[in-house]
N, CA, C and O atoms as CSV, one atom per row, in Angstrom:
chain,resi,resn,atom,element,x,y,z
A,1,MET,N,N,-2.000,9.478,218.676
A,1,MET,CA,C,-0.290,10.476,219.567
A,1,MET,C,C,-0.697,11.994,217.713
A,1,MET,O,O,-0.636,13.216,217.574
A,2,LYS,N,N,-1.060,10.778,216.794
A,2,LYS,CA,C,-0.246,11.779,215.921
A,2,LYS,C,C,-1.586,13.343,214.976
A,2,LYS,O,O,-1.638,13.975,213.921
A,3,ARG,N,N,-2.379,13.216,216.293
A,3,ARG,CA,C,-2.999,14.911,216.381
A,3,ARG,C,C,-2.922,15.245,217.555
A,3,ARG,O,O,-3.656,15.744,218.408
A,4,GLN,N,N,-1.929,14.894,217.465
A,4,GLN,CA,C,-0.743,15.706,219.094
A,4,GLN,C,C,-0.969,17.294,217.813
A,4,GLN,O,O,-1.498,17.191,216.706
A,5,PRO,N,N,-0.423,18.554,218.388
A,5,PRO,CA,C,-0.651,19.106,217.005
A,5,PRO,C,C,1.187,19.630,217.475
A,5,PRO,O,O,1.179,20.643,216.776
A,6,PHE,N,N,1.813,19.633,217.755
A,6,PHE,CA,C,3.570,19.599,217.510
A,6,PHE,C,C,3.575,18.393,216.900
A,6,PHE,O,O,4.629,17.806,216.656
A,7,ILE,N,N,2.910,18.123,216.729
A,7,ILE,CA,C,3.577,17.078,215.516
A,7,ILE,C,C,2.945,16.628,214.176
A,7,ILE,O,O,3.426,15.876,213.328
A,8,THR,N,N,1.225,17.549,214.193
A,8,THR,CA,C,0.492,18.077,213.270
A,8,THR,C,C,0.967,18.934,211.871
A,8,THR,O,O,0.838,18.884,210.648
A,9,ASN,N,N,1.798,19.998,213.253
A,9,ASN,CA,C,1.971,21.466,212.687
A,9,ASN,C,C,3.635,20.439,211.950
A,9,ASN,O,O,4.499,21.299,211.782
A,10,LYS,N,N,4.152,19.144,211.572
A,10,LYS,CA,C,5.745,18.839,211.627
A,10,LYS,C,C,4.883,18.879,209.978
A,10,LYS,O,O,3.659,18.979,209.905
A,11,GLU,N,N,6.087,18.749,208.354
A,11,GLU,CA,C,5.825,17.501,208.182
A,11,GLU,C,C,6.647,16.925,208.686
A,11,GLU,O,O,7.752,17.184,209.162
A,12,ILE,N,N,5.618,15.507,208.471
A,12,ILE,CA,C,6.665,13.618,208.804
A,12,ILE,C,C,6.784,12.908,207.587
A,12,ILE,O,O,5.784,12.417,207.065
A,13,VAL,N,N,8.545,12.744,206.798
A,13,VAL,CA,C,8.744,11.491,205.559
A,13,VAL,C,C,9.230,10.362,206.642
A,13,VAL,O,O,10.032,10.323,207.575
A,14,ASN,N,N,8.588,9.739,206.202
A,14,ASN,CA,C,9.012,8.432,206.412
A,14,ASN,C,C,9.216,7.408,205.811
A,14,ASN,O,O,8.336,6.885,205.126
A,15,PRO,N,N,10.327,6.948,205.932
A,15,PRO,CA,C,10.025,5.264,204.900
A,15,PRO,C,C,9.699,4.717,205.176
A,15,PRO,O,O,10.032,3.740,204.504
A,16,ASN,N,N,8.723,4.296,206.313
A,16,ASN,CA,C,8.111,1.952,206.692
A,16,ASN,C,C,6.241,3.584,206.655
A,16,ASN,O,O,5.686,4.566,207.146
A,17,PRO,N,N,6.281,2.722,205.822
A,17,PRO,CA,C,4.096,3.831,206.360
A,17,PRO,C,C,3.873,2.555,207.057
A,17,PRO,O,O,3.837,3.286,208.047
A,18,GLY,N,N,3.659,1.190,207.587
A,18,GLY,CA,C,3.055,0.712,208.454
A,18,GLY,C,C,4.079,0.945,209.959
A,18,GLY,O,O,3.547,0.754,211.052
A,19,ALA,N,N,5.735,1.415,209.863
A,19,ALA,CA,C,4.760,1.555,211.323
A,19,ALA,C,C,5.742,2.850,211.305
A,19,ALA,O,O,6.892,2.562,210.973
A,20,PRO,N,N,5.460,4.523,211.662
A,20,PRO,CA,C,5.888,5.791,211.245
A,20,PRO,C,C,6.694,5.882,212.865
A,20,PRO,O,O,7.844,6.294,213.016
A,21,PHE,N,N,5.917,5.464,213.823
A,21,PHE,CA,C,6.302,5.715,214.852
A,21,PHE,C,C,7.418,5.189,215.762
A,21,PHE,O,O,7.131,5.473,216.925
A,22,PRO,N,N,8.744,4.438,215.662
A,22,PRO,CA,C,9.399,2.700,216.857
A,22,PRO,C,C,9.001,3.424,217.768
A,22,PRO,O,O,9.134,4.634,217.954
A,23,MET,N,N,8.285,2.296,218.591
A,23,MET,CA,C,7.337,2.075,220.022
A,23,MET,C,C,8.037,1.359,221.285
A,23,MET,O,O,8.000,0.129,221.313
A,24,TYR,N,N,8.627,2.006,222.258
A,24,TYR,CA,C,9.076,0.306,222.715
A,24,TYR,C,C,8.103,0.484,224.003
A,24,TYR,O,O,7.332,1.433,224.142
A,25,PRO,N,N,8.268,-0.590,224.927
A,25,PRO,CA,C,7.285,-0.762,226.113
A,25,PRO,C,C,8.915,0.381,227.154
A,25,PRO,O,O,10.103,0.469,226.844
A,26,SER,N,N,8.236,0.938,228.204
A,26,SER,CA,C,8.943,0.996,228.991
A,26,SER,C,C,8.493,1.210,230.614
A,26,SER,O,O,8.861,2.111,231.367
A,27,ASN,N,N,7.559,0.062,230.904
A,27,ASN,CA,C,6.324,-0.767,231.566
A,27,ASN,C,C,6.067,-1.851,231.211
A,27,ASN,O,O,6.608,-2.286,230.194
A,28,LYS,N,N,5.366,-2.451,231.775
A,28,LYS,CA,C,3.936,-3.186,231.585
A,28,LYS,C,C,2.561,-3.136,231.931
A,28,LYS,O,O,1.752,-3.984,232.307
A,29,THR,N,N,2.511,-1.893,231.699
A,29,THR,CA,C,1.137,-1.505,232.099
A,29,THR,C,C,0.380,-0.138,231.128
A,29,THR,O,O,-0.398,0.803,231.283
A,30,GLY,N,N,1.252,-0.816,230.026
A,30,GLY,CA,C,0.530,0.509,228.625
A,30,GLY,C,C,1.456,1.302,228.644
A,30,GLY,O,O,1.200,2.060,227.709
A,31,ASN,N,N,2.507,1.673,229.168
A,31,ASN,CA,C,2.924,2.580,228.793
A,31,ASN,C,C,4.177,3.117,227.221
A,31,ASN,O,O,4.461,2.146,226.520
A,32,TYR,N,N,4.361,3.508,227.089
A,32,TYR,CA,C,5.630,3.226,225.810
A,32,TYR,C,C,6.456,4.673,225.916
A,32,TYR,O,O,6.178,5.701,226.533
A,33,ILE,N,N,7.888,4.237,224.831
A,33,ILE,CA,C,8.157,5.321,224.908
A,33,ILE,C,C,8.537,5.658,223.236
A,33,ILE,O,O,9.354,4.948,222.650
A,34,VAL,N,N,7.917,6.709,222.609
A,34,VAL,CA,C,7.894,6.703,220.770
A,34,VAL,C,C,9.338,7.242,220.511
A,34,VAL,O,O,10.059,7.388,221.499
A,35,ARG,N,N,9.943,7.627,218.978
A,35,ARG,CA,C,10.904,8.318,218.679
A,35,ARG,C,C,9.909,8.859,217.364
A,35,ARG,O,O,9.406,8.135,216.504
A,36,VAL,N,N,9.808,10.108,217.464
A,36,VAL,CA,C,9.291,10.666,216.341
A,36,VAL,C,C,10.692,10.997,215.045
A,36,VAL,O,O,11.836,11.148,215.472
A,37,SER,N,N,10.583,11.027,214.457
A,37,SER,CA,C,11.818,11.226,213.291
A,37,SER,C,C,10.986,11.937,212.253
A,37,SER,O,O,9.762,11.842,212.161
A,38,THR,N,N,11.945,12.813,211.314
A,38,THR,CA,C,11.751,12.790,210.067
A,38,THR,C,C,12.892,12.417,208.983
A,38,THR,O,O,13.912,11.993,209.526
A,39,TYR,N,N,12.937,12.467,207.870
A,39,TYR,CA,C,13.992,12.157,207.055
A,39,TYR,C,C,14.399,13.658,205.887
A,39,TYR,O,O,13.512,14.509,205.824
A,40,ASN,N,N,15.392,13.845,205.235
A,40,ASN,CA,C,15.790,14.825,204.425
A,40,ASN,C,C,16.139,13.974,203.117
A,40,ASN,O,O,16.589,12.864,202.834
A,41,ASN,N,N,15.679,15.122,202.485
A,41,ASN,CA,C,15.974,15.069,200.525
A,41,ASN,C,C,18.016,13.002,200.653
A,41,ASN,O,O,18.573,12.385,199.745
A,42,GLU,N,N,18.141,12.944,201.892
A,42,GLU,CA,C,19.413,12.234,201.140
A,42,GLU,C,C,18.531,11.266,202.069
A,42,GLU,O,O,19.172,10.217,201.988
A,43,TRP,N,N,17.364,10.991,202.959
A,43,TRP,CA,C,17.085,10.384,203.988
A,43,TRP,C,C,18.564,9.937,205.565
A,43,TRP,O,O,19.041,9.151,206.383
A,44,ASN,N,N,18.542,11.615,204.736
A,44,ASN,CA,C,19.084,10.667,206.665
A,44,ASN,C,C,17.882,11.280,207.673
A,44,ASN,O,O,16.973,12.097,207.522
A,45,GLU,N,N,18.382,10.420,208.810
A,45,GLU,CA,C,17.589,10.501,209.920
A,45,GLU,C,C,17.735,11.718,210.755
A,45,GLU,O,O,18.869,11.843,211.218
A,46,GLN,N,N,16.425,13.159,211.245
A,46,GLN,CA,C,15.961,14.301,211.640
A,46,GLN,C,C,14.920,13.890,213.150
A,46,GLN,O,O,13.690,13.896,213.212
A,47,LYS,N,N,15.728,13.621,214.043
A,47,LYS,CA,C,15.216,13.986,215.721
A,47,LYS,C,C,13.887,14.676,215.703
A,47,LYS,O,O,13.983,15.768,215.142
A,48,LEU,N,N,12.762,14.425,216.099
A,48,LEU,CA,C,11.667,15.959,215.619
A,48,LEU,C,C,11.801,15.685,217.583
A,48,LEU,O,O,12.212,16.665,218.204
A,49,TYR,N,N,11.396,14.184,218.554
A,49,TYR,CA,C,10.613,14.850,219.945
A,49,TYR,C,C,11.068,12.942,220.308
A,49,TYR,O,O,11.141,12.095,219.418
A,50,GLU,N,N,11.297,12.684,221.725
A,50,GLU,CA,C,11.364,11.273,222.982
A,50,GLU,C,C,10.358,11.559,223.712
A,50,GLU,O,O,10.586,12.400,224.582
A,51,LEU,N,N,8.301,10.743,223.603
A,51,LEU,CA,C,7.717,10.685,223.975
A,51,LEU,C,C,7.815,9.888,225.138
A,51,LEU,O,O,8.691,9.084,225.454
A,52,SER,N,N,6.678,10.267,225.789
A,52,SER,CA,C,6.328,9.353,226.689
A,52,SER,C,C,4.605,8.920,226.688
A,52,SER,O,O,3.884,9.909,226.820
A,53,VAL,N,N,3.923,7.693,226.567
A,53,VAL,CA,C,2.558,7.883,226.694
A,53,VAL,C,C,2.416,6.897,226.809
A,53,VAL,O,O,2.985,5.862,226.463
A,54,ASP,N,N,1.214,7.290,227.580
A,54,ASP,CA,C,0.559,5.868,228.293
A,54,ASP,C,C,-1.001,5.613,227.838
A,54,ASP,O,O,-1.905,6.346,228.239
A,55,TYR,N,N,-1.256,4.326,226.826
A,55,TYR,CA,C,-2.336,4.503,226.067
A,55,TYR,C,C,-3.276,3.477,226.262
A,55,TYR,O,O,-3.679,2.642,225.452
A,56,LYS,N,N,-3.743,3.746,228.128
A,56,LYS,CA,C,-4.879,3.553,228.695
A,56,LYS,C,C,-5.076,4.663,229.048
A,56,LYS,O,O,-6.283,4.622,229.286
A,57,LYS,N,N,-4.771,5.601,229.249
A,57,LYS,CA,C,-5.465,7.102,229.701
A,57,LYS,C,C,-4.739,7.828,228.603
A,57,LYS,O,O,-4.404,9.006,228.725
A,58,LYS,N,N,-4.511,7.142,227.577
A,58,LYS,CA,C,-4.155,8.238,226.266
A,58,LYS,C,C,-3.073,9.610,226.494
A,58,LYS,O,O,-2.662,10.135,225.459
A,59,LEU,N,N,-2.744,10.025,227.452
A,59,LEU,CA,C,-1.695,10.841,227.894
A,59,LEU,C,C,-0.249,11.212,227.139
A,59,LEU,O,O,0.466,10.564,227.903
A,60,VAL,N,N,0.655,11.776,226.212
A,60,VAL,CA,C,1.482,11.499,226.251
A,60,VAL,C,C,1.855,13.372,226.619
A,60,VAL,O,O,1.231,14.415,226.810
A,61,LYS,N,N,3.838,12.690,226.518
A,61,LYS,CA,C,4.055,13.947,227.985
A,61,LYS,C,C,6.044,13.625,226.748
A,61,LYS,O,O,6.662,12.592,226.492
A,62,ILE,N,N,6.292,15.029,226.392
A,62,ILE,CA,C,7.324,14.808,225.812
A,62,ILE,C,C,8.701,14.951,226.402
A,62,ILE,O,O,8.938,16.092,226.799
A,63,LEU,N,N,9.742,14.001,226.569
A,63,LEU,CA,C,10.330,13.627,226.706
A,63,LEU,C,C,11.546,14.311,226.790
A,63,LEU,O,O,12.156,14.863,227.705
A,64,LYS,N,N,11.803,14.076,225.226
A,64,LYS,CA,C,13.368,15.924,224.083
A,64,LYS,C,C,11.920,15.827,223.364
A,64,LYS,O,O,10.831,15.264,223.257
A,65,ASN,N,N,13.104,17.169,222.835
A,65,ASN,CA,C,12.098,18.054,222.154
A,65,ASN,C,C,13.532,18.455,221.161
A,65,ASN,O,O,14.134,19.501,221.403
A,66,TYR,N,N,13.816,17.890,220.481
A,66,TYR,CA,C,14.545,18.001,219.895
A,66,TYR,C,C,13.712,19.144,218.263
A,66,TYR,O,O,14.074,19.251,217.091
A,67,ALA,N,N,13.078,19.480,218.687
A,67,ALA,CA,C,13.112,19.740,216.794
A,67,ALA,C,C,13.013,21.355,217.747
A,67,ALA,O,O,12.208,22.069,217.147
A,68,SER,N,N,13.641,22.166,219.136
A,68,SER,CA,C,12.965,23.107,218.763
A,68,SER,C,C,15.062,23.320,219.472
A,68,SER,O,O,15.431,23.828,220.531
A,69,ASN,N,N,15.440,23.046,218.981
A,69,ASN,CA,C,16.918,23.521,219.038
A,69,ASN,C,C,17.324,24.175,217.706
A,69,ASN,O,O,18.463,24.616,217.557
């Protein structure tokens, strides 16, 4: 997922290097909702994307693009 061009083109700062993108199962077939955020100098969260990820098919779909606002 980190290899997606819309993610690699952003400088993402994350205070939790072990879990860079929170993931939540959306069903029982390997699909997840993934939230991508970065943080400013005061460690306030700045949302970038909400993604739907199918790990079995290796597909990533942008559900919400906060970065374009």
